[in-house]
BAVEX-18284 format. One record per residue (C-alpha): residue in three letters; residue number from 0; chain; x, y, z. Coordinates in nm, 2 decimals. Layout:
BAVEX-18284
+-----+-----+-------+--------+--------+--------+
: res :   n : chain :     xx :     yy :     zz :
+-----+-----+-------+--------+--------+--------+
: ALA : NUM :     A :      X :      Y :      Z :
...
+-----+-----+-------+--------+--------+--------+
***
This chain:
BAVEX-18284
+-----+-----+-------+--------+--------+--------+
: res :   n : chain :     xx :     yy :     zz :
+-----+-----+-------+--------+--------+--------+
: MET :   0 :     A :  20.34 :  12.14 :   6.55 :
: LYS :   1 :     A :  20.15 :  11.84 :   6.67 :
: ILE :   2 :     A :  19.99 :  12.05 :   6.95 :
: LEU :   3 :     A :  19.88 :  12.32 :   6.70 :
: ALA :   4 :     A :  19.73 :  12.05 :   6.47 :
: LEU :   5 :     A :  19.53 :  11.91 :   6.76 :
: LEU :   6 :     A :  19.40 :  12.25 :   6.86 :
: LEU :   7 :     A :  19.29 :  12.33 :   6.50 :
: GLY :   8 :     A :  19.11 :  11.99 :   6.48 :
: PHE :   9 :     A :  18.92 :  12.05 :   6.81 :
: LEU :  10 :     A :  18.81 :  12.40 :   6.69 :
: SER :  11 :     A :  18.69 :  12.25 :   6.36 :
: THR :  12 :     A :  18.48 :  11.99 :   6.55 :
: VAL :  13 :     A :  18.32 :  12.25 :   6.78 :
: LEU :  14 :     A :  18.23 :  12.48 :   6.48 :
: LEU :  15 :     A :  18.09 :  12.18 :   6.29 :
: VAL :  16 :     A :  17.87 :  12.08 :   6.59 :
: GLY :  17 :     A :  17.75 :  12.44 :   6.63 :
: CYS :  18 :     A :  17.66 :  12.46 :   6.27 :
: ASN :  19 :     A :  17.46 :  12.13 :   6.29 :
: GLU :  20 :     A :  17.26 :  12.23 :   6.61 :
: GLU :  21 :     A :  17.17 :  12.58 :   6.50 :
: PRO :  22 :     A :  16.95 :  12.48 :   6.21 :
: SER :  23 :     A :  16.77 :  12.22 :   6.44 :
: ALA :  24 :     A :  16.67 :  12.49 :   6.69 :
: THR :  25 :     A :  16.57 :  12.73 :   6.42 :
: ALA :  26 :     A :  16.36 :  12.45 :   6.26 :
: LYS :  27 :     A :  16.19 :  12.39 :   6.59 :
: ALA :  28 :     A :  16.11 :  12.75 :   6.64 :
: ASN :  29 :     A :  15.96 :  12.77 :   6.30 :
: GLN :  30 :     A :  15.75 :  12.45 :   6.34 :
: PRO :  31 :     A :  15.38 :  12.51 :   6.28 :
: PRO :  32 :     A :  15.13 :  12.46 :   6.57 :
: PRO :  33 :     A :  15.00 :  12.10 :   6.59 :
: PRO :  34 :     A :  14.65 :  12.04 :   6.46 :
: VAL :  35 :     A :  14.37 :  11.93 :   6.69 :
: THR :  36 :     A :  14.00 :  11.87 :   6.63 :
: VAL :  37 :     A :  13.77 :  12.09 :   6.84 :
: ALA :  38 :     A :  13.39 :  12.10 :   6.89 :
: LYS :  39 :     A :  13.14 :  12.26 :   7.11 :
: PRO :  40 :     A :  12.98 :  12.04 :   7.38 :
: LEU :  41 :     A :  12.65 :  11.89 :   7.28 :
: LYS :  42 :     A :  12.36 :  12.05 :   7.46 :
: LYS :  43 :     A :  12.06 :  11.82 :   7.49 :
: ARG :  44 :     A :  11.74 :  11.77 :   7.70 :
: ILE :  45 :     A :  11.78 :  11.44 :   7.88 :
: THR :  46 :     A :  11.61 :  11.23 :   8.15 :
: GLU :  47 :     A :  11.86 :  11.17 :   8.43 :
: TRP :  48 :     A :  11.86 :  10.83 :   8.61 :
: ASP :  49 :     A :  12.05 :  10.79 :   8.93 :
: GLU :  50 :     A :  12.18 :  10.44 :   9.01 :
: LEU :  51 :     A :  12.15 :  10.29 :   9.35 :
: THR :  52 :     A :  12.20 :   9.94 :   9.48 :
: GLY :  53 :     A :  11.96 :   9.74 :   9.69 :
: ARG :  54 :     A :  11.78 :   9.40 :   9.75 :
: PHE :  55 :     A :  11.44 :   9.26 :   9.68 :
: GLU :  56 :     A :  11.22 :   9.20 :   9.99 :
: ALA :  57 :     A :  10.89 :   9.02 :  10.02 :
: VAL :  58 :     A :  10.58 :   9.24 :  10.07 :
: GLU :  59 :     A :  10.46 :   8.98 :  10.32 :
: THR :  60 :     A :  10.66 :   8.73 :  10.52 :
: VAL :  61 :     A :  10.49 :   8.50 :  10.77 :
: ASP :  62 :     A :  10.65 :   8.24 :  11.01 :
: VAL :  63 :     A :  10.38 :   7.97 :  11.03 :
: ARG :  64 :     A :  10.33 :   7.86 :  11.39 :
: ALA :  65 :     A :  10.08 :   7.62 :  11.55 :
: ARG :  66 :     A :   9.82 :   7.78 :  11.78 :
: VAL :  67 :     A :   9.75 :   7.46 :  11.97 :
: SER :  68 :     A :   9.98 :   7.19 :  12.10 :
: GLY :  69 :     A :   9.95 :   6.84 :  11.98 :
: PHE :  70 :     A :  10.10 :   6.56 :  11.76 :
: LEU :  71 :     A :  10.15 :   6.65 :  11.40 :
: GLU :  72 :     A :   9.92 :   6.42 :  11.20 :
: SER :  73 :     A :   9.98 :   6.52 :  10.84 :
: ILE :  74 :     A :  10.15 :   6.77 :  10.60 :
: HIS :  75 :     A :   9.96 :   6.88 :  10.30 :
: PHE :  76 :     A :  10.22 :   7.06 :  10.08 :
: ARG :  77 :     A :  10.54 :   7.00 :   9.90 :
: ASP :  78 :     A :  10.85 :   7.19 :  10.02 :
: GLY :  79 :     A :  10.90 :   7.50 :   9.81 :
: GLN :  80 :     A :  10.57 :   7.51 :   9.63 :
: ILE :  81 :     A :  10.34 :   7.80 :   9.57 :
: VAL :  82 :     A :  10.05 :   7.81 :   9.81 :
: LYS :  83 :     A :   9.72 :   8.00 :   9.81 :
: LYS :  84 :     A :   9.58 :   8.20 :  10.10 :
: GLY :  85 :     A :   9.36 :   7.97 :  10.31 :
: GLU :  86 :     A :   9.52 :   7.65 :  10.18 :
: LEU :  87 :     A :   9.55 :   7.37 :  10.43 :
: LEU :  88 :     A :   9.92 :   7.31 :  10.53 :
: PHE :  89 :     A :   9.93 :   7.10 :  10.85 :
: THR :  90 :     A :   9.68 :   6.89 :  11.05 :
: ILE :  91 :     A :   9.73 :   6.83 :  11.42 :
: ASP :  92 :     A :   9.57 :   6.53 :  11.59 :
: LYS :  93 :     A :   9.21 :   6.64 :  11.64 :
: ARG :  94 :     A :   9.08 :   6.38 :  11.88 :
: PRO :  95 :     A :   9.17 :   6.55 :  12.21 :
: PHE :  96 :     A :   9.01 :   6.87 :  12.09 :
: GLU :  97 :     A :   8.69 :   6.69 :  11.96 :
: ILE :  98 :     A :   8.65 :   6.55 :  12.31 :
: SER :  99 :     A :   8.69 :   6.90 :  12.46 :
: VAL : 100 :     A :   8.42 :   7.02 :  12.23 :
: GLU : 101 :     A :   8.18 :   6.75 :  12.34 :
: GLN : 102 :     A :   8.25 :   6.82 :  12.70 :
: ALA : 103 :     A :   8.19 :   7.19 :  12.65 :
: LYS : 104 :     A :   7.86 :   7.11 :  12.48 :
: ALA : 105 :     A :   7.75 :   6.90 :  12.77 :
: GLN : 106 :     A :   7.84 :   7.18 :  13.01 :
: VAL : 107 :     A :   7.62 :   7.42 :  12.80 :
: ASP : 108 :     A :   7.33 :   7.18 :  12.82 :
: GLN : 109 :     A :   7.37 :   7.15 :  13.19 :
: ALA : 110 :     A :   7.39 :   7.52 :  13.24 :
: GLN : 111 :     A :   7.08 :   7.56 :  13.02 :
: ALA : 112 :     A :   6.89 :   7.31 :  13.24 :
: GLN : 113 :     A :   6.99 :   7.50 :  13.55 :
: LEU : 114 :     A :   6.88 :   7.82 :  13.40 :
: ASP : 115 :     A :   6.54 :   7.68 :  13.30 :
: LEU : 116 :     A :   6.49 :   7.55 :  13.65 :
: ALA : 117 :     A :   6.58 :   7.88 :  13.81 :
: ASN : 118 :     A :   6.35 :   8.07 :  13.58 :
: SER : 119 :     A :   6.07 :   7.83 :  13.67 :
: ASP : 120 :     A :   6.13 :   7.89 :  14.03 :
: VAL : 121 :     A :   6.11 :   8.26 :  13.98 :
: GLU : 122 :     A :   5.78 :   8.24 :  13.78 :
: ARG : 123 :     A :   5.62 :   8.01 :  14.05 :
: ALA : 124 :     A :   5.73 :   8.25 :  14.33 :
: ARG : 125 :     A :   5.59 :   8.56 :  14.16 :
: PRO : 126 :     A :   5.21 :   8.50 :  14.24 :
: LEU : 127 :     A :   5.32 :   8.38 :  14.59 :
: LEU : 128 :     A :   5.49 :   8.71 :  14.65 :
: GLU : 129 :     A :   5.17 :   8.89 :  14.54 :
: ARG : 130 :     A :   4.97 :   8.69 :  14.80 :
: ARG : 131 :     A :   5.25 :   8.75 :  15.05 :
: THR : 132 :     A :   5.29 :   8.37 :  15.09 :
: ILE : 133 :     A :   5.67 :   8.42 :  15.06 :
: THR : 134 :     A :   5.88 :   8.71 :  15.16 :
: GLY : 135 :     A :   6.04 :   8.95 :  14.92 :
: ARG : 136 :     A :   6.39 :   8.83 :  15.03 :
: GLU : 137 :     A :   6.31 :   8.48 :  14.93 :
: PHE : 138 :     A :   6.18 :   8.60 :  14.59 :
: GLU : 139 :     A :   6.50 :   8.81 :  14.54 :
: SER : 140 :     A :   6.71 :   8.50 :  14.63 :
: ARG : 141 :     A :   6.53 :   8.30 :  14.35 :
: GLU : 142 :     A :   6.59 :   8.58 :  14.10 :
: ALA : 143 :     A :   6.96 :   8.59 :  14.20 :
: THR : 144 :     A :   6.98 :   8.21 :  14.14 :
: ALA : 145 :     A :   6.83 :   8.26 :  13.80 :
: ARG : 146 :     A :   7.08 :   8.53 :  13.71 :
: GLY : 147 :     A :   7.36 :   8.31 :  13.83 :
: ALA : 148 :     A :   7.24 :   8.03 :  13.62 :
: LEU : 149 :     A :   7.23 :   8.27 :  13.32 :
: ALA : 150 :     A :   7.59 :   8.37 :  13.39 :
: SER : 151 :     A :   7.69 :   8.00 :  13.41 :
: LEU : 152 :     A :   7.53 :   7.94 :  13.08 :
: SER : 153 :     A :   7.72 :   8.23 :  12.92 :
: GLU : 154 :     A :   8.05 :   8.09 :  13.07 :
: ALA : 155 :     A :   7.97 :   7.74 :  12.93 :
: ARG : 156 :     A :   7.90 :   7.88 :  12.59 :
: ALA : 157 :     A :   8.23 :   8.08 :  12.60 :
: ARG : 158 :     A :   8.41 :   7.75 :  12.69 :
: LEU : 159 :     A :   8.24 :   7.58 :  12.40 :
: LYS : 160 :     A :   8.35 :   7.86 :  12.16 :
: ASN : 161 :     A :   8.70 :   7.83 :  12.28 :
: ALA : 162 :     A :   8.70 :   7.45 :  12.24 :
: GLU : 163 :     A :   8.56 :   7.48 :  11.89 :
: LEU : 164 :     A :   8.83 :   7.74 :  11.81 :
: ASN : 165 :     A :   9.10 :   7.51 :  11.93 :
: LEU : 166 :     A :   8.95 :   7.23 :  11.72 :
: GLU : 167 :     A :   8.96 :   7.46 :  11.42 :
: TRP : 168 :     A :   9.32 :   7.55 :  11.49 :
: THR : 169 :     A :   9.42 :   7.19 :  11.45 :
: GLU : 170 :     A :   9.41 :   7.26 :  11.08 :
: VAL : 171 :     A :   9.70 :   7.51 :  11.01 :
: ILE : 172 :     A :   9.61 :   7.71 :  10.70 :
: SER : 173 :     A :   9.82 :   7.95 :  10.50 :
: PRO : 174 :     A :   9.76 :   8.31 :  10.61 :
: ILE : 175 :     A :   9.90 :   8.46 :  10.28 :
: ALA : 176 :     A :   9.96 :   8.35 :   9.92 :
: GLY : 177 :     A :  10.32 :   8.29 :   9.82 :
: ARG : 178 :     A :  10.61 :   8.04 :   9.81 :
: ILE : 179 :     A :  10.65 :   7.81 :  10.11 :
: SER : 180 :     A :  10.98 :   7.70 :  10.25 :
: ASP : 181 :     A :  11.05 :   7.35 :  10.39 :
: THR : 182 :     A :  10.94 :   7.23 :  10.73 :
: PRO : 183 :     A :  11.19 :   7.10 :  11.00 :
: ILE : 184 :     A :  10.91 :   6.90 :  11.16 :
: ASP : 185 :     A :  10.81 :   6.55 :  11.06 :
: VAL : 186 :     A :  10.48 :   6.38 :  11.10 :
: GLY : 187 :     A :  10.44 :   6.23 :  11.45 :
: ASN : 188 :     A :  10.63 :   6.49 :  11.64 :
: LEU : 189 :     A :  10.48 :   6.68 :  11.93 :
: ILE : 190 :     A :  10.46 :   7.05 :  11.85 :
: SER : 191 :     A :  10.40 :   7.34 :  12.08 :
: GLY : 192 :     A :  10.14 :   7.60 :  12.02 :
: GLY : 193 :     A :  10.01 :   7.91 :  12.18 :
: GLN : 194 :     A :  10.13 :   8.27 :  12.20 :
: ASN : 195 :     A :  10.47 :   8.20 :  12.37 :
: GLY : 196 :     A :  10.72 :   7.94 :  12.25 :
: ALA : 197 :     A :  10.51 :   7.81 :  11.96 :
: THR : 198 :     A :  10.70 :   7.58 :  11.72 :
: VAL : 199 :     A :  10.78 :   7.74 :  11.38 :
: LEU : 200 :     A :  10.65 :   7.50 :  11.12 :
: THR : 201 :     A :  10.76 :   7.68 :  10.81 :
: ARG : 202 :     A :  10.79 :   8.02 :  10.64 :
: ILE : 203 :     A :  10.59 :   8.18 :  10.36 :
: VAL : 204 :     A :  10.70 :   8.48 :  10.15 :
: SER : 205 :     A :  10.48 :   8.66 :   9.90 :
: LEU : 206 :     A :  10.63 :   8.70 :   9.55 :
: ASP : 207 :     A :  10.39 :   8.91 :   9.34 :
: PRO : 208 :     A :  10.42 :   9.20 :   9.39 :
: ILE : 209 :     A :  10.77 :   9.23 :   9.54 :
: HIS : 210 :     A :  10.95 :   9.52 :   9.71 :
: PHE : 211 :     A :  11.30 :   9.66 :   9.62 :
: GLU : 212 :     A :  11.46 :   9.83 :   9.92 :
: PHE : 213 :     A :  11.76 :  10.06 :   9.90 :
: GLU : 214 :     A :  11.94 :  10.34 :  10.08 :
: GLY : 215 :     A :  12.02 :  10.68 :   9.94 :
: SER : 216 :     A :  12.27 :  10.93 :  10.07 :
: GLU : 217 :     A :  12.18 :  11.25 :  10.24 :
: ALA : 218 :     A :  12.30 :  11.43 :   9.93 :
: ASP : 219 :     A :  12.06 :  11.23 :   9.72 :
: TYR : 220 :     A :  11.77 :  11.32 :   9.95 :
: LEU : 221 :     A :  11.85 :  11.69 :   9.94 :
: LYS : 222 :     A :  11.88 :  11.67 :   9.56 :
: TYR : 223 :     A :  11.53 :  11.52 :   9.52 :
: SER : 224 :     A :  11.38 :  11.75 :   9.78 :
: ARG : 225 :     A :  11.52 :  12.06 :   9.59 :
: LEU : 226 :     A :  11.38 :  11.92 :   9.26 :
: ALA : 227 :     A :  11.04 :  11.87 :   9.42 :
: GLN : 228 :     A :  11.04 :  12.22 :   9.57 :
: SER : 229 :     A :  11.13 :  12.37 :   9.23 :
: GLY : 230 :     A :  10.86 :  12.16 :   9.05 :
: GLN : 231 :     A :  11.11 :  11.98 :   8.83 :
: ARG : 232 :     A :  11.04 :  11.64 :   8.98 :
: PRO : 233 :     A :  10.76 :  11.53 :   9.21 :
: SER : 234 :     A :  10.85 :  11.38 :   9.55 :
: SER : 235 :     A :  10.85 :  11.00 :   9.56 :
: ARG : 236 :     A :  10.64 :  11.04 :   9.88 :
: ASP : 237 :     A :  10.36 :  11.18 :   9.68 :
: SER : 238 :     A :  10.41 :  11.03 :   9.33 :
: ALA : 239 :     A :  10.50 :  10.69 :   9.20 :
: ASN : 240 :     A :  10.82 :  10.79 :   9.02 :
: PRO : 241 :     A :  10.94 :  10.53 :   8.77 :
: VAL : 242 :     A :  11.23 :  10.30 :   8.85 :
: ALA : 243 :     A :  11.41 :  10.02 :   8.67 :
: VAL : 244 :     A :  11.63 :   9.74 :   8.80 :
: ARG : 245 :     A :  11.89 :   9.51 :   8.64 :
: LEU : 246 :     A :  12.01 :   9.19 :   8.80 :
: ILE : 247 :     A :  12.37 :   9.08 :   8.84 :
: ASP : 248 :     A :  12.36 :   8.88 :   8.51 :
: GLU : 249 :     A :  12.19 :   9.15 :   8.31 :
: LYS : 250 :     A :  12.32 :   9.45 :   8.12 :
: ASP : 251 :     A :  11.99 :   9.63 :   8.07 :
: PHE : 252 :     A :  11.74 :   9.76 :   8.32 :
: ASP : 253 :     A :  11.46 :   9.54 :   8.21 :
: HIS : 254 :     A :  11.25 :   9.53 :   8.53 :
: HIS : 255 :     A :  11.03 :   9.83 :   8.57 :
: GLY : 256 :     A :  10.85 :   9.94 :   8.88 :
: GLN : 257 :     A :  10.76 :  10.25 :   9.08 :
: MET : 258 :     A :  10.85 :  10.42 :   9.41 :
: ASP : 259 :     A :  10.60 :  10.36 :   9.70 :
: PHE : 260 :     A :  10.79 :  10.46 :  10.01 :
: VAL : 261 :     A :  11.05 :  10.70 :  10.15 :
: ASP : 262 :     A :  11.14 :  10.68 :  10.52 :
: ASN : 263 :     A :  11.08 :  10.97 :  10.76 :
: ALA : 264 :     A :  11.43 :  11.01 :  10.89 :
: ILE : 265 :     A :  11.80 :  10.98 :  10.80 :
: ASP : 266 :     A :  12.00 :  10.72 :  10.99 :
: PRO : 267 :     A :  12.25 :  10.92 :  11.19 :
: ASN : 268 :     A :  12.49 :  10.63 :  11.19 :
: SER : 269 :     A :  12.51 :  10.57 :  10.82 :
: GLY : 270 :     A :  12.39 :  10.91 :  10.69 :
: THR : 271 :     A :  12.15 :  10.74 :  10.46 :
: ILE : 272 :     A :  11.77 :  10.73 :  10.42 :
: LYS : 273 :     A :  11.57 :  10.42 :  10.33 :
: GLY : 274 :     A :  11.36 :  10.40 :  10.01 :
: ARG : 275 :     A :  11.14 :  10.14 :   9.86 :
: ALA : 276 :     A :  11.00 :  10.06 :   9.52 :
: ILE : 277 :     A :  10.74 :   9.80 :   9.41 :
: PHE : 278 :     A :  10.76 :   9.56 :   9.11 :
: GLU : 279 :     A :  10.52 :   9.32 :   8.95 :
: ASN : 280 :     A :  10.66 :   8.97 :   8.96 :
: GLU : 281 :     A :  10.42 :   8.74 :   8.77 :
: ASP : 282 :     A :  10.69 :   8.50 :   8.66 :
: THR : 283 :     A :  10.83 :   8.49 :   9.01 :
: LEU : 284 :     A :  11.18 :   8.54 :   8.88 :
: LEU : 285 :     A :  11.26 :   8.80 :   9.15 :
: LEU : 286 :     A :  11.32 :   8.65 :   9.49 :
: PRO : 287 :     A :  11.35 :   8.81 :   9.84 :
: GLY : 288 :     A :  11.72 :   8.87 :   9.92 :
: MET : 289 :     A :  11.82 :   8.91 :   9.55 :
: PHE : 290 :     A :  12.07 :   9.19 :   9.47 :
: GLY : 291 :     A :  11.99 :   9.45 :   9.21 :
: ARG : 292 :     A :  12.11 :   9.78 :   9.06 :
: MET : 293 :     A :  11.83 :  10.03 :   9.04 :
: ARG : 294 :     A :  11.78 :  10.34 :   8.82 :
: LEU : 295 :     A :  11.57 :  10.61 :   8.98 :
: PHE : 296 :     A :  11.41 :  10.89 :   8.78 :
: GLY : 297 :     A :  11.61 :  11.21 :   8.86 :
: GLY : 298 :     A :  11.42 :  11.46 :   8.64 :
: ASP : 299 :     A :  11.45 :  11.62 :   8.30 :
: PHE : 300 :     A :  11.71 :  11.89 :   8.24 :
: ASP : 301 :     A :  11.93 :  12.05 :   7.97 :
: ALA : 302 :     A :  12.27 :  11.88 :   7.99 :
: ILE : 303 :     A :  12.61 :  11.93 :   7.84 :
: LEU : 304 :     A :  12.74 :  11.61 :   7.68 :
: ILE : 305 :     A :  13.10 :  11.53 :   7.57 :
: PRO : 306 :     A :  13.27 :  11.21 :   7.46 :
: ASP : 307 :     A :  13.47 :  11.02 :   7.72 :
: ASP : 308 :     A :  13.78 :  11.04 :   7.49 :
: ALA : 309 :     A :  13.79 :  11.42 :   7.56 :
: ILE : 310 :     A :  13.84 :  11.37 :   7.93 :
: ALA : 311 :     A :  14.18 :  11.35 :   8.09 :
: SER : 312 :     A :  14.27 :  11.26 :   8.45 :
: ASP : 313 :     A :  14.49 :  11.46 :   8.68 :
: GLN : 314 :     A :  14.51 :  11.25 :   9.00 :
: ALA : 315 :     A :  14.16 :  11.27 :   9.15 :
: ARG : 316 :     A :  14.05 :  11.55 :   8.91 :
: ARG : 317 :     A :  13.89 :  11.52 :   8.57 :
: ILE : 318 :     A :  14.01 :  11.77 :   8.31 :
: VAL : 319 :     A :  13.89 :  11.88 :   7.96 :
: MET : 320 :     A :  14.13 :  12.06 :   7.73 :
: THR : 321 :     A :  13.97 :  12.37 :   7.57 :
: VAL : 322 :     A :  14.11 :  12.60 :   7.30 :
: THR : 323 :     A :  14.08 :  12.98 :   7.36 :
: THR : 324 :     A :  14.01 :  13.24 :   7.09 :
: GLU : 325 :     A :  14.38 :  13.30 :   7.06 :
: GLY : 326 :     A :  14.44 :  12.93 :   6.98 :
: LYS : 327 :     A :  14.60 :  12.84 :   7.31 :
: VAL : 328 :     A :  14.52 :  12.52 :   7.51 :
: ALA : 329 :     A :  14.34 :  12.59 :   7.84 :
: PRO : 330 :     A :  14.25 :  12.30 :   8.08 :
: LYS : 331 :     A :  13.93 :  12.31 :   8.27 :
: VAL : 332 :     A :  13.84 :  12.09 :   8.57 :
: VAL : 333 :     A :  13.50 :  11.93 :   8.53 :
: THR : 334 :     A :  13.25 :  11.74 :   8.74 :
: LEU : 335 :     A :  13.11 :  11.44 :   8.56 :
: GLY : 336 :     A :  12.77 :  11.27 :   8.56 :
: PRO : 337 :     A :  12.64 :  10.95 :   8.40 :
: MET : 338 :     A :  12.66 :  10.83 :   8.04 :
: VAL : 339 :     A :  12.36 :  10.93 :   7.82 :
: PHE : 340 :     A :  12.33 :  10.87 :   7.45 :
: GLY : 341 :     A :  12.68 :  10.73 :   7.45 :
: LEU : 342 :     A :  12.82 :  11.06 :   7.59 :
: ARG : 343 :     A :  12.93 :  11.18 :   7.93 :
: VAL : 344 :     A :  12.72 :  11.43 :   8.12 :
: VAL : 345 :     A :  12.92 :  11.73 :   8.25 :
: ARG : 346 :     A :  12.76 :  11.87 :   8.56 :
: SER : 347 :     A :  12.99 :  12.16 :   8.60 :
: GLY : 348 :     A :  13.31 :  12.32 :   8.47 :
: LEU : 349 :     A :  13.21 :  12.37 :   8.10 :
: SER : 350 :     A :  12.97 :  12.59 :   7.91 :
: HIS : 351 :     A :  12.81 :  12.53 :   7.58 :
: SER : 352 :     A :  13.02 :  12.79 :   7.41 :
: ASP : 353 :     A :  13.36 :  12.63 :   7.50 :
: GLN : 354 :     A :  13.57 :  12.47 :   7.22 :
: ILE : 355 :     A :  13.69 :  12.14 :   7.36 :
: ILE : 356 :     A :  13.96 :  11.92 :   7.20 :
: ILE : 357 :     A :  13.79 :  11.59 :   7.09 :
: SER : 358 :     A :  14.09 :  11.45 :   6.89 :
: GLY : 359 :     A :  14.46 :  11.50 :   6.90 :
: MET : 360 :     A :  14.47 :  11.58 :   7.28 :
: GLN : 361 :     A :  14.80 :  11.39 :   7.31 :
: ARG : 362 :     A :  14.96 :  11.67 :   7.10 :
: ALA : 363 :     A :  14.82 :  11.95 :   7.32 :
: ARG : 364 :     A :  14.99 :  12.09 :   7.63 :
: PRO : 365 :     A :  14.84 :  12.36 :   7.86 :
: GLY : 366 :     A :  14.94 :  12.71 :   7.73 :
: GLN : 367 :     A :  15.05 :  12.57 :   7.39 :
: THR : 368 :     A :  14.94 :  12.72 :   7.07 :
: VAL : 369 :     A :  14.75 :  12.47 :   6.85 :
: LYS : 370 :     A :  14.57 :  12.48 :   6.52 :
: PRO : 371 :     A :  14.20 :  12.40 :   6.58 :
: GLU : 372 :     A :  14.01 :  12.22 :   6.31 :
: PRO : 373 :     A :  13.63 :  12.20 :   6.34 :
: GLY : 374 :     A :  13.47 :  11.87 :   6.44 :
: GLU : 375 :     A :  13.13 :  11.76 :   6.57 :
: ILE : 376 :     A :  13.00 :  11.57 :   6.87 :
: LYS : 377 :     A :  12.72 :  11.32 :   6.78 :
: ALA : 378 :     A :  12.49 :  11.14 :   7.02 :
: GLU : 379 :     A :  12.40 :  10.77 :   6.98 :
: GLU : 380 :     A :  12.06 :  10.61 :   6.99 :
: PRO : 381 :     A :  11.80 :  10.77 :   7.23 :
: GLN : 382 :     A :  11.82 :  10.67 :   7.59 :
: THR : 383 :     A :  11.58 :  10.39 :   7.68 :
: ASN : 384 :     A :  11.37 :  10.39 :   8.00 :
+-----+-----+-------+--------+--------+--------+
***
């Protein structure tokens, strides 16, 4: 009897559990599709800006060296100041060079006297030659002496010019306008001049305007070349396409310039090509060597824009959930671009007619039937250049 009672109790429990589970499965099967908000991607004409990194470089950089050797007599600038072109920077002891100039002048006077004497001898010998008092050979000898004296005079004058030039070079002037560095040489030191082994006295870099140099990939070069060929965007080799730069402590691209150079070859080692833009720098905020992030004008085109919230990740891929006409969820792999008007540019993978899920994506699974509710994608304030 006890065994029969236990069997009846077990069967009752099994039937009770079966009765409780069957309504749950039925309820699940009859559950309505989850609601999601859908909208068509926003189609808008935009100006694309490609971002590249680079550094500012001086338009002109000069290592100031002495052209003559001598003792440094005086320094006429303060380290780090702005200097003008032609401004006096250093003075080398002039006395040895002034003496050389005086010696060269004396040699010119001596050569001039010898020339005058030789010319007089020629003039006195001319009538004697006519009367055949002297031979033609003697007359030619006097003419040769005069020509030699003239050559000596020319040589003396050249030495004088060289001595005067060396004296002029004792004053080292600024060859460009810009900001000067410090000098490692103190007054009283002997400095070396000339074309080889001359002492570097300081360095000057120009600041206004200033260059921004960067490197673009081969893909970037091909993109811009195709745009130029199709007439959508002029080549930066031919046109000063606009650019903008922001510094490491800035959020906006507040420094505006224009392209002025694209290199003639792609570096086979890095696969990049050098580009350069030029910026006005009246306040001298921008310095050579400073890092910046640049936006380069990439052309105007009709773009498809969606919110970032509508984008999901599948490992390295970016996916957007769409809803078909039958109400089923269909994922699409997309290629993304930059943010514009607060929305993400979709380069490929979507069409303007697609219905994408912009809200409730966590309730949607691929192949699942959902209840689409109409929504709208709105752009933020216009893009600033």
